[in-house]
PQR file with spaces between the fields and no chain letter, atoms N, CA, C, O and H, PARSE charges and radii, in Angstrom:
ATOM       1  N    UNK     1       0.845   -1.012    0.162 -0.4000 1.5000
ATOM       2  CA   UNK     1       0.062    0.134    0.008 -0.0000 2.0000
ATOM       3  C    UNK     1       0.789    1.373   -0.022  0.5500 1.7000
ATOM       4  O    UNK     1       1.793    1.398    0.690 -0.5500 1.4000
ATOM       5  N    UNK     2       0.492    2.491   -0.735 -0.4000 1.5000
ATOM       6  CA   UNK     2       1.201    3.456   -0.945 -0.0000 2.0000
ATOM       7  C    UNK     2       0.271    4.774   -0.679  0.5500 1.7000
ATOM       8  O    UNK     2      -0.955    4.716   -0.583 -0.5500 1.4000
ATOM       9  H    UNK     2      -0.323    2.470   -1.313  0.4000 1.0000
ATOM      10  N    UNK     3       1.049    5.982   -0.572 -0.4000 1.5000
ATOM      11  CA   UNK     3       0.313    6.979   -0.574 -0.0000 2.0000
ATOM      12  C    UNK     3       1.159    8.073   -1.570  0.5500 1.7000
ATOM      13  O    UNK     3       2.314    8.206   -1.164 -0.5500 1.4000
ATOM      14  H    UNK     3       2.045    6.030   -0.650  0.4000 1.0000
ATOM      15  N    UNK     4       0.938    8.667   -2.450 -0.4000 1.5000
ATOM      16  CA   UNK     4       1.726    9.722   -3.416 -0.0000 2.0000
ATOM      17  C    UNK     4       1.331   11.240   -3.113  0.5500 1.7000
ATOM      18  O    UNK     4       0.212   11.731   -3.258 -0.5500 1.4000
ATOM      19  H    UNK     4       0.000    8.559   -2.780  0.4000 1.0000
ATOM      20  N    UNK     5       2.268   11.758   -2.748 -0.4000 1.5000
ATOM      21  CA   UNK     5       2.096   13.144   -2.492 -0.0000 2.0000
ATOM      22  C    UNK     5       2.964   14.127   -3.212  0.5500 1.7000
ATOM      23  O    UNK     5       4.194   14.102   -3.168 -0.5500 1.4000
ATOM      24  H    UNK     5       3.178   11.360   -2.631  0.4000 1.0000
ATOM      25  N    UNK     6       2.174   15.078   -3.942 -0.4000 1.5000
ATOM      26  CA   UNK     6       2.990   16.023   -4.836 -0.0000 2.0000
ATOM      27  C    UNK     6       3.053   17.312   -4.139  0.5500 1.7000
ATOM      28  O    UNK     6       2.044   17.642   -3.517 -0.5500 1.4000
ATOM      29  H    UNK     6       1.175   15.098   -3.977  0.4000 1.0000
ATOM      30  N    UNK     7       4.178   18.183   -4.137 -0.4000 1.5000
ATOM      31  CA   UNK     7       4.181   19.542   -3.721 -0.0000 2.0000
ATOM      32  C    UNK     7       5.453   19.986   -3.749  0.5500 1.7000
ATOM      33  O    UNK     7       6.322   19.473   -4.454 -0.5500 1.4000
ATOM      34  H    UNK     7       4.998   17.916   -4.643  0.4000 1.0000
ATOM      35  N    UNK     8       5.649   21.048   -2.921 -0.4000 1.5000
ATOM      36  CA   UNK     8       6.971   21.579   -2.531 -0.0000 2.0000
ATOM      37  C    UNK     8       7.607   20.801   -1.448  0.5500 1.7000
ATOM      38  O    UNK     8       6.883   20.568   -0.480 -0.5500 1.4000
ATOM      39  H    UNK     8       4.943   21.465   -2.349  0.4000 1.0000
ATOM      40  N    UNK     9       8.990   20.290   -1.415 -0.4000 1.5000
ATOM      41  CA   UNK     9       9.468   19.237   -0.698 -0.0000 2.0000
ATOM      42  C    UNK     9       9.378   19.783    0.855  0.5500 1.7000
ATOM      43  O    UNK     9       9.072   18.907    1.664 -0.5500 1.4000
ATOM      44  H    UNK     9       9.579   20.479   -2.201  0.4000 1.0000
ATOM      45  N    UNK    10       9.545   20.777    1.256 -0.4000 1.5000
ATOM      46  CA   UNK    10       9.408   21.058    2.620 -0.0000 2.0000
ATOM      47  C    UNK    10       7.941   21.194    2.941  0.5500 1.7000
ATOM      48  O    UNK    10       7.702   21.087    4.144 -0.5500 1.4000
ATOM      49  H    UNK    10       9.793   21.488    0.599  0.4000 1.0000
ATOM      50  N    UNK    11       7.076   21.368    2.292 -0.4000 1.5000
ATOM      51  CA   UNK    11       5.612   20.829    2.891 -0.0000 2.0000
ATOM      52  C    UNK    11       5.263   19.506    2.898  0.5500 1.7000
ATOM      53  O    UNK    11       4.516   18.998    3.734 -0.5500 1.4000
ATOM      54  H    UNK    11       7.270   21.454    1.315  0.4000 1.0000
ATOM      55  N    UNK    12       5.875   18.838    1.831 -0.4000 1.5000
ATOM      56  CA   UNK    12       5.515   17.391    2.047 -0.0000 2.0000
ATOM      57  C    UNK    12       6.218   16.620    3.000  0.5500 1.7000
ATOM      58  O    UNK    12       5.778   15.550    3.421 -0.5500 1.4000
ATOM      59  H    UNK    12       6.482   19.251    1.152  0.4000 1.0000
ATOM      60  N    UNK    13       7.315   17.126    3.367 -0.4000 1.5000
ATOM      61  CA   UNK    13       8.020   16.579    4.668 -0.0000 2.0000
ATOM      62  C    UNK    13       7.233   16.918    5.835  0.5500 1.7000
ATOM      63  O    UNK    13       7.071   16.079    6.722 -0.5500 1.4000
ATOM      64  H    UNK    13       7.673   17.995    3.026  0.4000 1.0000
ATOM      65  N    UNK    14       6.745   18.038    5.908 -0.4000 1.5000
ATOM      66  CA   UNK    14       6.058   18.317    7.070 -0.0000 2.0000
ATOM      67  C    UNK    14       4.644   17.560    7.194  0.5500 1.7000
ATOM      68  O    UNK    14       4.010   17.397    8.237 -0.5500 1.4000
ATOM      69  H    UNK    14       6.876   18.719    5.188  0.4000 1.0000
ATOM      70  N    UNK    15       4.332   17.187    6.067 -0.4000 1.5000
ATOM      71  CA   UNK    15       2.896   16.353    5.992 -0.0000 2.0000
ATOM      72  C    UNK    15       3.290   15.025    6.112  0.5500 1.7000
ATOM      73  O    UNK    15       2.375   14.379    6.623 -0.5500 1.4000
ATOM      74  H    UNK    15       4.846   17.319    5.220  0.4000 1.0000
ATOM      75  N    UNK    16       4.347   14.284    5.837 -0.4000 1.5000
ATOM      76  CA   UNK    16       4.754   13.091    6.358 -0.0000 2.0000
ATOM      77  C    UNK    16       4.964   12.890    7.763  0.5500 1.7000
ATOM      78  O    UNK    16       4.596   12.031    8.564 -0.5500 1.4000
ATOM      79  H    UNK    16       5.090   14.808    5.422  0.4000 1.0000
ATOM      80  N    UNK    17       5.707   13.995    7.836 -0.4000 1.5000
ATOM      81  CA   UNK    17       5.867   13.815    9.722 -0.0000 2.0000
ATOM      82  C    UNK    17       4.760   13.925   10.376  0.5500 1.7000
ATOM      83  O    UNK    17       4.680   13.262   11.411 -0.5500 1.4000
ATOM      84  H    UNK    17       6.006   14.693    7.185  0.4000 1.0000
ATOM      85  N    UNK    18       3.496   14.852    9.942 -0.4000 1.5000
ATOM      86  CA   UNK    18       2.496   14.640   10.769 -0.0000 2.0000
ATOM      87  C    UNK    18       1.910   13.403   10.561  0.5500 1.7000
ATOM      88  O    UNK    18       1.287   12.956   11.525 -0.5500 1.4000
ATOM      89  H    UNK    18       3.561   15.390    9.101  0.4000 1.0000
ATOM      90  N    UNK    19       1.952   12.650    9.430 -0.4000 1.5000
ATOM      91  CA   UNK    19       1.257   11.320    9.145 -0.0000 2.0000
ATOM      92  C    UNK    19       1.966   10.418   10.036  0.5500 1.7000
ATOM      93  O    UNK    19       1.262    9.517   10.491 -0.5500 1.4000
ATOM      94  H    UNK    19       2.458   13.013    8.647  0.4000 1.0000
ATOM      95  N    UNK    20       2.903   10.431   10.316 -0.4000 1.5000
ATOM      96  CA   UNK    20       3.889    9.280   11.016 -0.0000 2.0000
ATOM      97  C    UNK    20       3.698    9.604   12.293  0.5500 1.7000
ATOM      98  O    UNK    20       3.463    8.598   12.962 -0.5500 1.4000
ATOM      99  H    UNK    20       3.475   11.163    9.946  0.4000 1.0000
ATOM     100  N    UNK    21       3.702   10.938   13.122 -0.4000 1.5000
ATOM     101  CA   UNK    21       3.494   11.092   14.382 -0.0000 2.0000
ATOM     102  C    UNK    21       2.126   10.818   14.750  0.5500 1.7000
ATOM     103  O    UNK    21       1.875   10.507   15.914 -0.5500 1.4000
ATOM     104  H    UNK    21       3.893   11.756   12.578  0.4000 1.0000
ATOM     105  N    UNK    22       1.280   10.896   13.945 -0.4000 1.5000
ATOM     106  CA   UNK    22      -0.316   10.728   14.205 -0.0000 2.0000
ATOM     107  C    UNK    22      -0.585    9.334   14.448  0.5500 1.7000
ATOM     108  O    UNK    22      -1.614    9.076   15.072 -0.5500 1.4000
ATOM     109  H    UNK    22       1.484   11.149   13.000  0.4000 1.0000
ATOM     110  N    UNK    23       0.174    8.363   14.058 -0.4000 1.5000
ATOM     111  CA   UNK    23      -0.153    6.845   14.480 -0.0000 2.0000
ATOM     112  C    UNK    23       0.143    6.808   15.915  0.5500 1.7000
ATOM     113  O    UNK    23      -0.596    6.034   16.525 -0.5500 1.4000
ATOM     114  H    UNK    23       1.010    8.573   13.551  0.4000 1.0000
ATOM     115  N    UNK    24       0.960    7.384   16.588 -0.4000 1.5000
ATOM     116  CA   UNK    24       1.270    7.069   17.798 -0.0000 2.0000
ATOM     117  C    UNK    24       0.169    7.498   18.538  0.5500 1.7000
ATOM     118  O    UNK    24      -0.238    6.772   19.445 -0.5500 1.4000
ATOM     119  H    UNK    24       1.561    8.012   16.093  0.4000 1.0000
ATOM     120  N    UNK    25      -0.410    8.618   18.286 -0.4000 1.5000
ATOM     121  CA   UNK    25      -1.560    8.893   18.860 -0.0000 2.0000
ATOM     122  C    UNK    25      -2.658    8.014   19.171  0.5500 1.7000
ATOM     123  O    UNK    25      -3.350    8.122   20.184 -0.5500 1.4000
ATOM     124  H    UNK    25      -0.080    9.208   17.549  0.4000 1.0000
ATOM     125  N    UNK    26      -2.801    7.131   18.265 -0.4000 1.5000
ATOM     126  CA   UNK    26      -3.694    5.821   18.122 -0.0000 2.0000
ATOM     127  C    UNK    26      -3.319    4.713   19.082  0.5500 1.7000
ATOM     128  O    UNK    26      -4.035    3.715   19.165 -0.5500 1.4000
ATOM     129  H    UNK    26      -2.238    7.043   17.443  0.4000 1.0000
ATOM     130  N    UNK    27      -2.103    4.866   19.891 -0.4000 1.5000
ATOM     131  CA   UNK    27      -1.759    3.781   20.551 -0.0000 2.0000
ATOM     132  C    UNK    27      -0.791    2.699   19.882  0.5500 1.7000
ATOM     133  O    UNK    27      -0.642    1.604   20.424 -0.5500 1.4000
ATOM     134  H    UNK    27      -1.522    5.677   19.825  0.4000 1.0000
ATOM     135  N    UNK    28      -0.179    3.008   18.768 -0.4000 1.5000
ATOM     136  CA   UNK    28       0.698    2.120   18.116 -0.0000 2.0000
ATOM     137  C    UNK    28       1.973    2.590   18.884  0.5500 1.7000
ATOM     138  O    UNK    28       2.294    3.730   19.222 -0.5500 1.4000
ATOM     139  H    UNK    28      -0.301    3.898   18.328  0.4000 1.0000
ATOM     140  N    UNK    29       2.750    1.134   19.106 -0.4000 1.5000
ATOM     141  CA   UNK    29       4.180    1.260   19.662 -0.0000 2.0000
ATOM     142  C    UNK    29       5.087    1.496   18.857  0.5500 1.7000
ATOM     143  O    UNK    29       6.037    2.150   19.286 -0.5500 1.4000
ATOM     144  H    UNK    29       2.489    0.208   18.831  0.4000 1.0000
ATOM     145  N    UNK    30       5.098    1.111   17.628 -0.4000 1.5000
ATOM     146  CA   UNK    30       5.981    1.178   16.614 -0.0000 2.0000
ATOM     147  C    UNK    30       5.651    1.491   15.162  0.5500 1.7000
ATOM     148  O    UNK    30       4.705    0.869   14.679 -0.5500 1.4000
ATOM     149  H    UNK    30       4.326    0.580   17.279  0.4000 1.0000
ATOM     150  N    UNK    31       6.335    2.421   14.351 -0.4000 1.5000
ATOM     151  CA   UNK    31       5.732    2.953   13.190 -0.0000 2.0000
ATOM     152  C    UNK    31       7.021    2.859   12.263  0.5500 1.7000
ATOM     153  O    UNK    31       8.062    3.418   12.609 -0.5500 1.4000
ATOM     154  H    UNK    31       7.104    2.927   14.743  0.4000 1.0000
ATOM     155  N    UNK    32       6.930    2.150   11.098 -0.4000 1.5000
ATOM     156  CA   UNK    32       8.225    2.393   10.012 -0.0000 2.0000
ATOM     157  C    UNK    32       7.457    3.228    8.911  0.5500 1.7000
ATOM     158  O    UNK    32       6.372    2.982    8.383 -0.5500 1.4000
ATOM     159  H    UNK    32       6.085    1.696   10.817  0.4000 1.0000
ATOM     160  N    UNK    33       8.225    4.161    8.738 -0.4000 1.5000
ATOM     161  CA   UNK    33       7.872    5.055    7.514 -0.0000 2.0000
ATOM     162  C    UNK    33       8.735    5.169    6.554  0.5500 1.7000
ATOM     163  O    UNK    33       9.866    5.548    6.858 -0.5500 1.4000
ATOM     164  H    UNK    33       9.106    4.360    9.167  0.4000 1.0000
ATOM     165  N    UNK    34       8.408    4.862    5.116 -0.4000 1.5000
ATOM     166  CA   UNK    34       9.436    4.480    4.048 -0.0000 2.0000
ATOM     167  C    UNK    34       8.947    5.674    2.999  0.5500 1.7000
ATOM     168  O    UNK    34       7.821    5.830    2.527 -0.5500 1.4000
ATOM     169  H    UNK    34       7.490    4.555    4.869  0.4000 1.0000
ATOM     170  N    UNK    35      10.161    6.481    2.778 -0.4000 1.5000
ATOM     171  CA   UNK    35       9.484    7.767    1.709 -0.0000 2.0000
ATOM     172  C    UNK    35      10.672    7.654    0.500  0.5500 1.7000
ATOM     173  O    UNK    35      11.886    7.470    0.588 -0.5500 1.4000
ATOM     174  H    UNK    35      11.076    6.355    3.161  0.4000 1.0000
ATOM     175  N    UNK    36       9.890    7.820   -0.517 -0.4000 1.5000
ATOM     176  CA   UNK    36      10.879    7.750   -1.824 -0.0000 2.0000
ATOM     177  C    UNK    36      10.529    9.178   -2.409  0.5500 1.7000
ATOM     178  O    UNK    36       9.384    9.592   -2.589 -0.5500 1.4000
ATOM     179  H    UNK    36       8.904    7.969   -0.588  0.4000 1.0000
ATOM     180  N    UNK    37      11.528    9.762   -2.635 -0.4000 1.5000
ATOM     181  CA   UNK    37      11.356   11.357   -3.348 -0.0000 2.0000
ATOM     182  C    UNK    37      12.001   11.025   -4.731  0.5500 1.7000
ATOM     183  O    UNK    37      13.053   10.413   -4.914 -0.5500 1.4000
ATOM     184  H    UNK    37      12.458    9.425   -2.488  0.4000 1.0000
ATOM     185  N    UNK    38      11.173   11.542   -5.651 -0.4000 1.5000
ATOM     186  CA   UNK    38      11.338   11.643   -7.058 -0.0000 2.0000
ATOM     187  C    UNK    38      11.527   12.874   -7.298  0.5500 1.7000
ATOM     188  O    UNK    38      10.503   13.499   -7.575 -0.5500 1.4000
ATOM     189  H    UNK    38      10.319   12.039   -5.503  0.4000 1.0000
ATOM     190  N    UNK    39      12.927   13.703   -7.283 -0.4000 1.5000
ATOM     191  CA   UNK    39      12.984   14.977   -7.600 -0.0000 2.0000
ATOM     192  C    UNK    39      13.902   15.382   -8.759  0.5500 1.7000
ATOM     193  O    UNK    39      15.098   15.655   -8.662 -0.5500 1.4000
ATOM     194  H    UNK    39      13.758   13.195   -7.058  0.4000 1.0000
ATOM     195  N    UNK    40      13.130   15.377   -9.906 -0.4000 1.5000
ATOM     196  CA   UNK    40      13.804   15.508  -11.148 -0.0000 2.0000
ATOM     197  C    UNK    40      13.518   17.146  -11.687  0.5500 1.7000
ATOM     198  O    UNK    40      12.415   17.678  -11.563 -0.5500 1.4000
ATOM     199  H    UNK    40      12.158   15.155   -9.984  0.4000 1.0000
ATOM     200  N    UNK    41      14.478   17.699  -12.183 -0.4000 1.5000
ATOM     201  CA   UNK    41      14.582   18.995  -12.373 -0.0000 2.0000
ATOM     202  C    UNK    41      14.719   19.314  -13.915  0.5500 1.7000
ATOM     203  O    UNK    41      14.401   20.425  -14.338 -0.5500 1.4000
ATOM     204  H    UNK    41      15.374   17.267  -12.284  0.4000 1.0000
ATOM     205  N    UNK    42      15.161   18.399  -14.682 -0.4000 1.5000
ATOM     206  CA   UNK    42      15.405   18.639  -16.039 -0.0000 2.0000
ATOM     207  C    UNK    42      13.982   18.917  -16.739  0.5500 1.7000
ATOM     208  O    UNK    42      13.933   19.776  -17.619 -0.5500 1.4000
ATOM     209  H    UNK    42      15.420   17.496  -14.339  0.4000 1.0000
ATOM     210  N    UNK    43      12.941   18.283  -16.406 -0.4000 1.5000
ATOM     211  CA   UNK    43      11.354   18.503  -16.976 -0.0000 2.0000
ATOM     212  C    UNK    43      10.455   18.341  -15.931  0.5500 1.7000
ATOM     213  O    UNK    43      10.784   17.851  -14.851 -0.5500 1.4000
ATOM     214  H    UNK    43      12.980   17.585  -15.691  0.4000 1.0000
ATOM     215  N    UNK    44       9.116   18.804  -16.250 -0.4000 1.5000
ATOM     216  CA   UNK    44       8.497   18.751  -15.299 -0.0000 2.0000
ATOM     217  C    UNK    44       7.691   17.378  -15.038  0.5500 1.7000
ATOM     218  O    UNK    44       7.074   16.866  -15.972 -0.5500 1.4000
ATOM     219  H    UNK    44       8.849   19.202  -17.127  0.4000 1.0000
ATOM     220  N    UNK    45       7.702   16.795  -13.773 -0.4000 1.5000
ATOM     221  CA   UNK    45       7.031   15.561  -13.418 -0.0000 2.0000
ATOM     222  C    UNK    45       5.580   15.859  -12.582  0.5500 1.7000
ATOM     223  O    UNK    45       5.338   16.819  -11.852 -0.5500 1.4000
ATOM     224  H    UNK    45       8.203   17.211  -13.014  0.4000 1.0000
ATOM     225  N    UNK    46       4.751   14.787  -12.911 -0.4000 1.5000
ATOM     226  CA   UNK    46       3.437   14.825  -11.949 -0.0000 2.0000
ATOM     227  C    UNK    46       2.774   13.318  -12.341  0.5500 1.7000
ATOM     228  O    UNK    46       2.684   12.749  -13.429 -0.5500 1.4000
ATOM     229  H    UNK    46       4.948   14.006  -13.505  0.4000 1.0000
ATOM     230  N    UNK    47       2.371   12.939  -11.053 -0.4000 1.5000
ATOM     231  CA   UNK    47       1.390   11.680  -11.296 -0.0000 2.0000
ATOM     232  C    UNK    47       0.739   11.425  -12.252  0.5500 1.7000
ATOM     233  O    UNK    47       0.761   10.277  -12.696 -0.5500 1.4000
ATOM     234  H    UNK    47       2.444   13.401  -10.169  0.4000 1.0000
ATOM     235  N    UNK    48       0.042   12.325  -12.795 -0.4000 1.5000
ATOM     236  CA   UNK    48      -0.962   12.220  -14.092 -0.0000 2.0000
ATOM     237  C    UNK    48       0.078   12.077  -15.301  0.5500 1.7000
ATOM     238  O    UNK    48      -0.254   11.464  -16.316 -0.5500 1.4000
ATOM     239  H    UNK    48       0.024   13.257  -12.435  0.4000 1.0000
ATOM     240  N    UNK    49       1.368   12.667  -15.167 -0.4000 1.5000
ATOM     241  CA   UNK    49       2.173   12.579  -16.375 -0.0000 2.0000
ATOM     242  C    UNK    49       2.716   11.235  -16.674  0.5500 1.7000
ATOM     243  O    UNK    49       2.881   10.819  -17.821 -0.5500 1.4000
ATOM     244  H    UNK    49       1.638   13.165  -14.343  0.4000 1.0000
ATOM     245  N    UNK    50       3.028   10.472  -15.434 -0.4000 1.5000
ATOM     246  CA   UNK    50       3.512    9.265  -15.355 -0.0000 2.0000
ATOM     247  C    UNK    50       2.583    8.151  -15.569  0.5500 1.7000
ATOM     248  O    UNK    50       2.965    7.024  -15.883 -0.5500 1.4000
ATOM     249  H    UNK    50       2.894   10.809  -14.502  0.4000 1.0000
ATOM     250  N    UNK    51       1.198    8.526  -15.373 -0.4000 1.5000
ATOM     251  CA   UNK    51      -0.087    7.556  -15.907 -0.0000 2.0000
ATOM     252  C    UNK    51       0.021    7.488  -17.342  0.5500 1.7000
ATOM     253  O    UNK    51       0.105    6.416  -17.941 -0.5500 1.4000
ATOM     254  H    UNK    51       0.887    9.442  -15.119  0.4000 1.0000
ATOM     255  N    UNK    52       0.019    8.645  -17.915 -0.4000 1.5000
ATOM     256  CA   UNK    52      -0.223    9.116  -19.178 -0.0000 2.0000
ATOM     257  C    UNK    52       0.866    8.511  -20.069  0.5500 1.7000
ATOM     258  O    UNK    52       0.645    8.094  -21.206 -0.5500 1.4000
ATOM     259  H    UNK    52      -0.049    9.516  -17.428  0.4000 1.0000
ATOM     260  N    UNK    53       2.051    8.495  -19.466 -0.4000 1.5000
ATOM     261  CA   UNK    53       3.449    7.870  -20.204 -0.0000 2.0000
ATOM     262  C    UNK    53       3.409    6.258  -20.257  0.5500 1.7000
ATOM     263  O    UNK    53       3.866    5.551  -21.155 -0.5500 1.4000
ATOM     264  H    UNK    53       2.231    8.834  -18.542  0.4000 1.0000
ATOM     265  N    UNK    54       2.660    5.789  -18.916 -0.4000 1.5000
ATOM     266  CA   UNK    54       2.559    4.317  -18.919 -0.0000 2.0000
ATOM     267  C    UNK    54       1.509    3.824  -19.794  0.5500 1.7000
ATOM     268  O    UNK    54       1.703    2.757  -20.377 -0.5500 1.4000
ATOM     269  H    UNK    54       2.289    6.363  -18.187  0.4000 1.0000
ATOM     270  N    UNK    55       0.355    4.496  -19.975 -0.4000 1.5000
ATOM     271  CA   UNK    55      -0.552    4.343  -21.052 -0.0000 2.0000
ATOM     272  C    UNK    55      -0.226    4.319  -22.469  0.5500 1.7000
ATOM     273  O    UNK    55      -0.748    3.567  -23.292 -0.5500 1.4000
ATOM     274  H    UNK    55       0.197    5.363  -19.501  0.4000 1.0000
ATOM     275  N    UNK    56       0.662    5.182  -22.701 -0.4000 1.5000
ATOM     276  CA   UNK    56       1.277    5.201  -23.855 -0.0000 2.0000
ATOM     277  C    UNK    56       2.227    4.085  -24.361  0.5500 1.7000
ATOM     278  O    UNK    56       2.301    3.675  -25.519 -0.5500 1.4000
ATOM     279  H    UNK    56       1.086    5.793  -22.033  0.4000 1.0000
ATOM     280  N    UNK    57       2.941    3.666  -23.283 -0.4000 1.5000
ATOM     281  CA   UNK    57       3.532    2.373  -23.437 -0.0000 2.0000
ATOM     282  C    UNK    57       2.749    1.098  -23.522  0.5500 1.7000
ATOM     283  O    UNK    57       3.156    0.150  -24.194 -0.5500 1.4000
ATOM     284  H    UNK    57       2.881    4.000  -22.342  0.4000 1.0000
ATOM     285  N    UNK    58       1.731    1.071  -22.907 -0.4000 1.5000
ATOM     286  CA   UNK    58       0.706    0.026  -23.204 -0.0000 2.0000
ATOM     287  C    UNK    58       0.155   -0.018  -24.255  0.5500 1.7000
ATOM     288  O    UNK    58      -0.299   -1.111  -24.591 -0.5500 1.4000
ATOM     289  H    UNK    58       1.400    1.841  -22.361  0.4000 1.0000
ATOM     290  N    UNK    59       0.041    0.783  -24.879 -0.4000 1.5000
ATOM     291  CA   UNK    59      -0.661    0.521  -26.379 -0.0000 2.0000
ATOM     292  C    UNK    59       0.302    0.171  -27.238  0.5500 1.7000
ATOM     293  O    UNK    59      -0.225   -0.285  -28.253 -0.5500 1.4000
ATOM     294  H    UNK    59       0.410    1.671  -24.606  0.4000 1.0000
ATOM     295  N    UNK    60       1.635    0.172  -27.314 -0.4000 1.5000
ATOM     296  CA   UNK    60       2.582   -0.244  -28.405 -0.0000 2.0000
ATOM     297  C    UNK    60       2.689   -1.745  -27.953  0.5500 1.7000
ATOM     298  O    UNK    60       3.399   -2.530  -28.583 -0.5500 1.4000
ATOM     299  H    UNK    60       2.064    0.543  -26.490  0.4000 1.0000
């Protein structure tokens, strides 16, 4: 299972921290949070662009 968050890196990291910390408030004793950051600066990226690219590849 995964969640995709798109946005400014500082804001995304703040949101990830809140998500991670919130589970402890529910009585959980241990949390493992794995983060994958795709930061490409030579061209614009978006989740919808990745889906479009995948659909084009599947057509061929």
